C-alpha positions, 0 to 999 in steps of 0.5 A: 189118716195123717200116716197115709198123707205123710206116706204120700209125701215122703220121697221114694226109697232106693228100693222103690226107685230100683223097682220103677227103673226095672219095671220101666226098662221091661215096659211093665210099669203101671200108671199108678206107679208112674204117677207115684214116681212123678209126684214123689221122685227126683228126676236126677235119681231116676236118670242116674239109676237108668244110666247105671242099669243100662251100663250093667245090662250092656256089660252083662251082654258083652260078658255073656257074648264073650263067654259063648264065643269062647266056648263055641270056638273050635 
């Protein structure tokens, strides 16, 4: 029983934070996971990951748009 309690107290791993950021970005975060994030995660880590995800998403959109316009031009 101590293992379960220790697991609930440990900080989130990078993988868990990435999954949470992606789930939140797509709007599919469960209330259980959100409660876990608020109890075990650091806000600064989520802010940094959220900004990085947003930047990567925008850069991918710009690249895809440029690619499509390049091939669509006569």
